[in-house]
C-alpha positions as a LaTeX table, in Angstrom:
\begin{tabular}{lrrr}
\hline
Residue & $x$ (\AA) & $y$ (\AA) & $z$ (\AA) \\
\hline
Unk1 & $-3.14$ & 1.24 & $-9.25$ \\
Unk2 & $-3.22$ & 4.90 & $-10.07$ \\
Unk3 & $-4.82$ & 7.82 & $-7.92$ \\
Unk4 & $-7.44$ & 8.40 & $-10.41$ \\
Unk5 & $-8.56$ & 4.56 & $-10.43$ \\
Unk6 & $-8.15$ & 4.25 & $-6.68$ \\
Unk7 & $-10.40$ & 7.34 & $-6.16$ \\
Unk8 & $-13.41$ & 5.51 & $-8.11$ \\
Unk9 & $-13.48$ & 2.76 & $-5.35$ \\
Unk10 & $-15.49$ & 2.98 & $-2.18$ \\
Unk11 & $-14.42$ & 3.48 & 1.22 \\
Unk12 & $-14.53$ & $-0.04$ & 2.43 \\
Unk13 & $-12.64$ & $-1.07$ & $-0.95$ \\
Unk14 & $-9.84$ & 1.45 & $-0.31$ \\
Unk15 & $-9.38$ & 0.13 & 3.75 \\
Unk16 & $-9.31$ & $-3.21$ & 2.81 \\
Unk17 & $-6.60$ & $-2.56$ & 0.01 \\
Unk18 & $-4.73$ & $-0.39$ & 2.81 \\
Unk19 & $-4.60$ & $-3.44$ & 5.11 \\
Unk20 & $-3.51$ & $-5.75$ & 2.22 \\
Unk21 & $-0.80$ & $-3.46$ & 1.24 \\
Unk22 & 0.31 & $-3.22$ & 4.74 \\
Unk23 & 0.28 & $-6.80$ & 5.10 \\
Unk24 & 2.47 & $-7.24$ & 2.14 \\
Unk25 & 5.03 & $-4.68$ & 3.28 \\
Unk26 & 5.34 & $-6.54$ & 6.58 \\
Unk27 & 6.34 & $-9.62$ & 4.51 \\
Unk28 & 8.69 & $-8.18$ & 2.50 \\
Unk29 & 10.56 & $-6.31$ & 5.19 \\
Unk30 & 10.49 & $-9.86$ & 7.44 \\
Unk31 & 11.71 & $-11.81$ & 4.22 \\
Unk32 & 14.35 & $-9.25$ & 4.00 \\
Unk33 & 15.19 & $-9.45$ & 7.66 \\
Unk34 & 15.42 & $-13.25$ & 7.64 \\
Unk35 & 17.19 & $-13.74$ & 4.02 \\
Unk36 & 18.99 & $-11.11$ & 3.68 \\
Unk37 & 18.08 & $-9.88$ & 0.65 \\
Unk38 & 14.67 & $-10.33$ & $-1.93$ \\
Unk39 & 14.10 & $-10.86$ & $-5.68$ \\
Unk40 & 12.99 & $-7.36$ & $-5.91$ \\
Unk41 & 13.98 & $-4.77$ & $-3.53$ \\
Unk42 & 12.13 & $-1.93$ & $-5.12$ \\
Unk43 & 8.90 & $-3.79$ & $-4.11$ \\
Unk44 & 9.40 & $-2.37$ & $-0.75$ \\
Unk45 & 9.62 & 1.25 & $-1.78$ \\
Unk46 & 6.28 & 0.64 & $-4.13$ \\
Unk47 & 4.57 & $-0.63$ & $-1.50$ \\
Unk48 & 5.04 & 2.31 & 0.76 \\
Unk49 & 4.17 & 4.72 & $-1.92$ \\
Unk50 & 0.93 & 2.72 & $-2.50$ \\
Unk51 & 0.35 & 2.95 & 1.24 \\
Unk52 & 0.90 & 6.68 & 1.19 \\
Unk53 & $-1.18$ & 7.10 & $-1.72$ \\
Unk54 & $-4.13$ & 5.15 & $-0.31$ \\
Unk55 & $-3.89$ & 7.08 & 3.00 \\
Unk56 & $-4.01$ & 10.37 & 0.76 \\
Unk57 & $-7.24$ & 9.20 & $-1.15$ \\
Unk58 & $-8.73$ & 8.21 & 2.13 \\
Unk59 & $-8.12$ & 11.47 & 3.90 \\
Unk60 & $-9.43$ & 13.40 & 0.67 \\
Unk61 & $-12.85$ & 11.31 & 0.90 \\
Unk62 & $-13.13$ & 12.02 & 4.53 \\
Unk63 & $-12.41$ & 15.52 & 4.34 \\
Unk64 & $-14.92$ & 15.98 & 1.48 \\
\hline
\end{tabular}
C-alpha cells in the first residue's frame, strides 16, 4: 500500500497490518533458510520496507 492510503486507516488497522507483515517476513526468512532459495527474493525487501512504512505512520499518528 502507498503511504497516503495507510494514513487513512485507523490505529488498530495499522497495528493489525504491521503484525501481518511481520509474520509474513518471518515466513519468508524461514522458507529461505530451509529451502535455500525462494520464488521471489524481492518479497523480503518489499516486506521490510512496508514494515518501516507502517512504523513511520504509526509514530506520526501517535505524535500528532
